Structure formats: C-alpha cells, structure tokens
C-alpha positions as CSV (number, residue, x, y, z in Angstrom):
1,M,-59.8,34.5,181.4
2,E,-60.7,30.9,180.3
3,K,-58.8,29.2,178.1
4,R,-59.0,26.9,175.0
5,T,-56.2,24.5,173.3
6,L,-55.4,25.5,170.0
7,G,-56.0,22.4,168.1
8,K,-53.2,20.4,167.6
9,T,-50.7,23.1,168.2
10,G,-51.4,22.2,172.0
11,M,-51.0,25.8,172.9
12,E,-53.4,27.3,175.7
13,V,-54.8,30.4,174.2
14,T,-57.3,33.1,176.0
15,R,-61.0,32.7,174.2
16,L,-60.1,36.8,173.7
17,G,-57.3,37.8,171.5
18,L,-56.3,41.0,170.5
19,G,-56.1,42.0,166.7
20,L,-53.8,44.5,165.8
21,A,-55.1,46.3,162.7
22,E,-56.6,48.7,164.3
23,I,-53.6,49.9,166.3
24,P,-52.6,52.7,164.4
25,R,-55.9,54.6,165.0
26,H,-55.2,55.7,168.5
27,D,-57.1,59.1,169.4
28,D,-55.0,60.9,171.4
29,S,-51.8,63.3,170.8
30,Q,-49.1,60.5,171.9
31,S,-47.2,58.8,168.9
32,D,-48.3,55.6,167.4
33,V,-45.6,53.7,169.4
34,E,-46.6,55.3,172.7
35,A,-50.3,54.3,171.7
36,A,-49.6,51.1,170.6
37,G,-47.3,50.3,173.8
38,R,-50.3,51.4,176.0
39,I,-52.9,49.0,174.2
40,L,-50.4,46.1,174.0
41,N,-49.6,46.0,177.5
42,A,-53.3,46.6,178.7
43,A,-54.2,43.5,176.7
44,L,-51.1,41.6,178.4
45,D,-51.9,43.0,181.9
46,G,-55.6,42.0,181.4
47,G,-54.8,38.5,180.7
48,I,-54.9,37.8,177.1
49,N,-52.4,35.8,175.5
50,F,-52.9,36.0,171.8
51,L,-52.2,38.8,169.5
52,D,-52.6,38.6,166.2
53,T,-51.1,41.0,163.6
54,S,-49.7,40.7,159.9
55,A,-47.0,42.2,157.7
56,C,-49.7,44.5,155.8
57,Y,-51.1,46.0,159.1
58,G,-49.0,49.2,158.8
59,E,-46.1,49.3,161.3
60,T,-47.8,47.3,163.8
61,E,-45.3,44.4,163.8
62,E,-42.3,47.0,164.4
63,M,-44.9,48.6,166.8
64,M,-44.7,45.2,169.0
65,G,-41.1,44.6,168.8
66,K,-40.6,47.9,170.0
67,T,-43.0,47.8,173.3
68,V,-43.5,44.1,174.1
69,A,-40.5,42.1,172.7
70,H,-39.5,41.8,176.3
71,R,-42.5,40.3,177.1
72,R,-42.3,37.6,174.4
73,D,-42.9,34.9,176.7
74,E,-46.3,36.0,177.7
75,Y,-48.0,35.7,174.6
76,F,-48.9,33.7,171.7
77,L,-47.6,35.5,168.7
78,A,-49.3,35.2,165.5
79,T,-48.7,37.0,162.0
80,K,-49.4,36.9,158.4
81,C,-47.7,36.8,155.2
82,G,-48.3,36.9,151.3
83,H,-48.9,40.4,150.4
84,V,-46.6,42.5,149.2
85,T,-46.3,45.6,151.3
86,G,-44.4,48.8,152.3
87,S,-41.2,49.2,150.4
88,A,-41.0,45.5,149.5
89,T,-40.9,44.3,145.9
90,G,-42.1,41.4,143.9
91,R,-45.1,39.2,143.4
92,A,-47.8,38.3,145.9
93,W,-48.2,34.7,147.1
94,S,-44.9,33.9,145.3
95,V,-42.4,31.9,147.3
96,E,-39.9,34.9,147.2
97,T,-42.6,37.2,149.0
98,I,-43.2,34.7,151.4
99,E,-39.8,34.2,152.5
100,Q,-39.0,37.7,152.5
101,S,-41.8,38.4,154.7
102,I,-41.2,35.9,157.2
103,D,-37.8,36.9,157.5
104,R,-39.0,40.8,157.9
105,S,-41.2,40.1,160.4
106,L,-38.6,38.3,162.6
107,K,-36.7,41.4,162.5
108,R,-40.0,43.8,163.0
109,L,-40.9,41.7,165.9
110,Q,-37.7,41.2,167.6
111,T,-38.1,37.7,167.9
112,D,-36.5,34.7,166.8
113,H,-39.3,32.6,166.1
114,I,-43.0,33.3,165.4
115,D,-45.6,31.2,167.0
116,L,-48.1,31.2,163.9
117,V,-47.5,32.3,160.5
118,Q,-50.9,32.5,158.2
119,L,-51.0,32.7,154.6
120,H,-53.0,35.8,154.3
121,S,-56.6,35.8,152.3
122,C,-54.5,33.4,149.8
123,P,-56.7,32.7,146.6
124,L,-57.8,29.1,146.2
125,E,-55.6,28.8,142.7
126,V,-52.5,29.6,145.0
127,L,-53.4,27.1,147.4
128,E,-53.9,24.2,145.1
129,Q,-50.4,25.3,143.3
130,G,-49.0,24.2,146.9
131,D,-45.3,26.0,146.2
132,V,-46.6,28.6,149.0
133,I,-47.4,26.0,151.5
134,E,-43.9,24.2,151.0
135,A,-42.4,27.8,151.7
136,L,-44.4,27.9,155.1
137,Q,-43.1,24.3,155.6
138,R,-39.7,25.1,155.2
139,A,-39.9,28.2,157.8
140,R,-41.3,25.9,160.0
141,D,-38.9,23.2,159.5
142,A,-35.9,25.9,160.0
143,G,-37.3,27.1,163.5
144,K,-38.7,30.3,162.2
145,T,-42.3,29.5,162.9
146,R,-43.9,26.8,165.5
147,F,-46.9,26.5,163.4
148,I,-48.5,27.3,159.9
149,G,-52.2,28.6,159.3
150,H,-54.6,29.7,156.4
151,S,-56.5,33.0,156.9
152,G,-59.3,33.2,154.7
153,D,-63.0,32.5,153.8
154,N,-65.3,30.6,151.5
155,E,-63.8,27.8,149.1
156,A,-60.2,28.9,149.8
157,A,-61.0,28.2,153.6
158,R,-63.0,24.8,153.1
159,W,-59.9,23.8,150.9
160,A,-57.4,24.8,153.6
161,V,-59.1,22.9,156.1
162,E,-59.6,19.8,153.9
163,S,-56.0,19.6,152.7
164,G,-54.5,18.6,156.2
165,H,-51.6,21.2,155.5
166,F,-52.2,23.6,158.4
167,D,-52.4,23.6,162.2
168,T,-54.8,26.4,162.5
169,L,-57.8,28.4,160.4
170,Q,-58.5,31.8,160.8
171,T,-62.2,32.8,159.1
172,S,-65.0,35.2,159.7
173,Y,-67.6,34.2,161.6
174,N,-70.3,36.3,163.5
175,L,-74.5,36.6,163.9
176,V,-74.3,38.1,160.5
177,E,-71.8,35.8,158.8
178,Q,-72.7,32.5,160.0
179,H,-71.4,30.3,157.0
180,G,-68.8,28.7,159.4
181,H,-71.7,27.0,160.9
182,T,-74.3,26.6,158.6
183,K,-71.5,25.3,156.2
184,N,-69.8,23.1,158.6
185,L,-66.4,25.0,158.3
186,L,-65.8,25.2,161.9
187,S,-67.0,21.6,162.9
188,L,-64.7,20.2,159.9
189,A,-61.9,22.3,161.3
190,G,-62.5,20.7,164.6
191,E,-62.6,17.4,163.3
192,K,-59.2,17.9,161.8
193,E,-57.9,19.2,165.2
194,M,-57.0,22.5,163.7
195,G,-57.0,25.7,165.9
196,T,-59.8,28.1,165.0
197,I,-59.4,31.8,165.1
198,I,-62.4,34.4,164.2
199,K,-61.8,37.2,162.8
200,R,-64.4,40.1,162.9
201,P,-66.3,38.3,165.8
202,V,-68.2,41.2,166.8
203,A,-69.6,42.1,163.3
204,N,-67.8,45.3,163.6
205,G,-70.4,46.6,166.0
206,V,-73.3,46.9,163.1
207,W,-76.0,45.2,165.5
208,G,-78.0,47.9,166.8
209,K,-76.3,50.8,165.2
210,T,-77.0,52.6,162.1
211,S,-73.8,52.3,160.1
212,S,-70.2,51.0,160.0
213,P,-66.9,52.6,158.8
214,Y,-65.6,49.5,157.4
215,A,-65.7,48.5,153.9
216,Y,-67.8,45.4,154.5
217,G,-69.8,47.2,156.8
218,D,-72.8,48.5,154.5
219,E,-73.4,44.7,154.0
220,Y,-73.0,43.8,157.6
221,H,-75.3,46.3,158.4
222,R,-77.9,45.2,155.7
223,R,-77.8,41.8,157.2
224,S,-78.4,43.0,160.3
225,E,-81.4,44.9,159.7
226,I,-83.3,42.4,157.9
227,M,-82.7,40.0,160.8
228,R,-83.6,42.6,163.5
229,E,-87.2,43.1,161.4
230,L,-88.4,39.7,162.7
231,G,-88.5,41.6,166.3
232,P,-86.7,41.5,169.7
233,I,-85.3,38.4,170.9
234,G,-86.1,37.0,174.3
235,D,-83.4,37.2,176.8
236,E,-81.4,39.3,174.4
237,P,-78.5,41.3,176.6
238,G,-79.4,45.1,176.2
239,D,-75.7,45.5,175.2
240,P,-75.3,44.5,171.3
241,Y,-71.5,44.0,171.8
242,M,-72.3,41.4,174.6
243,L,-75.1,39.8,172.2
244,T,-72.6,39.5,169.2
245,M,-69.3,38.5,171.2
246,G,-71.2,35.7,173.2
247,F,-72.9,34.4,170.0
248,T,-69.5,33.9,168.4
249,L,-68.1,32.6,171.7
250,A,-71.1,30.1,172.2
251,H,-70.0,27.9,169.1
252,P,-68.1,24.7,170.5
253,N,-65.4,24.8,167.6
254,V,-64.5,28.5,168.2
255,D,-61.1,28.6,170.2
256,V,-60.0,32.3,170.4
257,A,-61.7,35.6,168.7
258,I,-59.7,38.6,167.9
259,V,-61.2,41.6,168.7
260,G,-59.1,45.1,167.4
261,S,-58.9,48.4,169.4
262,H,-57.4,51.5,169.3
263,N,-58.2,52.5,173.1
264,P,-56.9,50.7,176.1
265,A,-60.1,51.4,178.0
266,H,-62.1,49.3,175.4
267,V,-59.6,46.4,175.6
268,R,-60.0,46.3,179.4
269,S,-63.9,46.7,178.8
270,N,-63.8,43.4,176.4
271,I,-61.6,41.4,178.9
272,E,-64.2,42.5,181.7
273,M,-67.1,41.5,179.6
274,V,-65.6,38.2,178.6
275,E,-64.6,37.2,182.0
276,N,-67.5,38.4,183.8
277,Q,-70.8,38.8,181.8
278,L,-71.0,35.5,179.6
279,P,-72.3,33.4,178.2
280,I,-75.5,34.5,176.8
281,A,-78.5,32.5,177.0
282,D,-78.5,29.5,174.6
283,S,-82.2,30.4,173.4
284,V,-80.9,33.9,172.1
285,V,-77.8,31.9,170.0
286,Q,-80.7,29.2,168.7
287,E,-82.9,32.3,167.8
288,I,-80.0,34.2,166.0
289,Y,-79.0,30.6,164.5
290,R,-82.7,30.2,163.0
291,R,-83.1,34.0,161.9
292,F,-79.9,33.9,159.5
293,E,-81.0,30.1,158.1
294,Q,-84.5,31.8,157.2
295,L,-83.5,35.1,155.9
296,E,-80.2,34.3,154.2
297,D,-79.8,35.0,150.3
298,D,-76.0,33.4,149.5
299,W,-74.5,35.7,152.3
300,R,-71.4,34.3,151.5
301,Q,-68.2,35.2,154.1
302,L,-67.0,38.8,153.1
303,T,-63.3,38.9,152.1
C-alpha cells in the first residue's frame, strides 16, 4: 500500500489507517476480544500500519493490548486523551486527567511507549491556557509518547495548527465537510510540516444512501442530497464508497485517512480498493469541490 511521511514525525504510514471506535460493534457470536483480534490482525496482515484508538473508545485499548501487542513493531500506534472515561474520576481537560489517561493507556495497550498521543476534541479555551499542552510535552520528554497531536475541528483545530506545538492534526474532511480545504486548514498544516490524519473520510457512507446511524449522519445526509440534486457527475465511480474515499485521498495534504469497521471482510475490501481502484478522476474531485463551494451555507465541521 502507498505510504506517506507523517509530517515532521518522519514516520512512514499507510494512506489507509484503521480507526478502532467501531470495533466493539462486532456482528457475530464471538467475544469482543476475539472479534477485535480478527479485525486488527486482518488490518495488519493486509498492510495497514496506522492504528488509531482513544481512551474513550470503550475497551478498545485493552482489546489491542490483548490481541496485537505482540506485533507492536508492525504499526504506528495513536491514541487520544482528555475525556474522563470508564472508572476514572476527575475533570475533563485537567492536567491530572491527561497524565492519568496516558499512564492508563500504556497499561491497557501493553506497551512501553505510544507513538502519538492526541488531545481529543479539546476546546479552544483549554488549548489557549496551555497547561494540557505542557502535560503532553512532559509525557513526550519522559518517553511515554514519541509525538503529540491535536484531534479536533473548526477554530480549535486552526489554533492548534498555528500554535506550532503539535506534530499532527486529526480533523474531519470529506466530500460533504470540506472546510479543511476551503478554509485552507490542511494546506496550513502542510506548511507547518504537521502530519494530517483524516477522520470521517467516507462521510459515514451517506453519499447515495437514505440514512446514517451516526449522530451527525442526518446533517451529512442533508448536505449530500443537496449536492446530488445538481445531477450526475461525469466519470463518477459507480461505487459511492470509492467516490468518497477517492475524493478524500485526492487532497495533497492528506497523509492518512482512518476508517473504522467491525467486520474483517470490510477491512480487506477497503485495503483492496485503496491499493487497486484509486485514484478517481480529477474532474470528479474538482466537480465535488465546485458543488460544495456553490451550495454550502456555513457547513462547518461537525464535532
């Protein structure tokens, strides 16, 4: 699979990464851990080397530790911190919560270091105070994480990029959520030599469908219907999923797009598509840009 250098981290990561938020939603009779192991090993066996989880994604960190810790040298490990989750106590976005979360993640993931720890949807006012950033920097200096990043959108994401404190940015970008492009967020991150990680790269599958199970799915679906009302797009792939992934990966400042799944067959299908069926025609990408810019009415990134 094609790889990109993840900004100033210098790490070579696959264009397709695996997001772990959906792993607990397995659809068979096996235990969560067994199902997670099948999905994670399918990703690694297929060549994916970027795994993205979070302290607040249920038990996914423990699942990783129990199933693929022995393959630790095969993947770039990213997690997130900031929320008070599980049995933890304290206040979100406090220094104590950040520090405890990182230590807990190390134990759950059964590793002596994390490659990337990201502040997870941290509010702008907290970022501006600076103490949580200093907590991440201390964790980096102590060898608990190699790099630090910000995961978020809109004003907080722009502040994080402009601050120069972070090695990576994780943000939402897809064909119905293009402010990463129209507001030059992704290009600015590129200028700062930040690695760019894209969440929701396929817009949760709403293009060409009638509904989405996600909280922000209704708004995504509304936008897609408005854009599709302008008619068919010449040379548009017949597979809506290929269209959405092809659009996202076409952006020159996108390093890795993370897609979640609770089905190993879907993981293998995603890998095959990225390896053998992309890119899509540039004329299609440009038409999607045009439609968004023509029709959007303050279509901000959804948090």
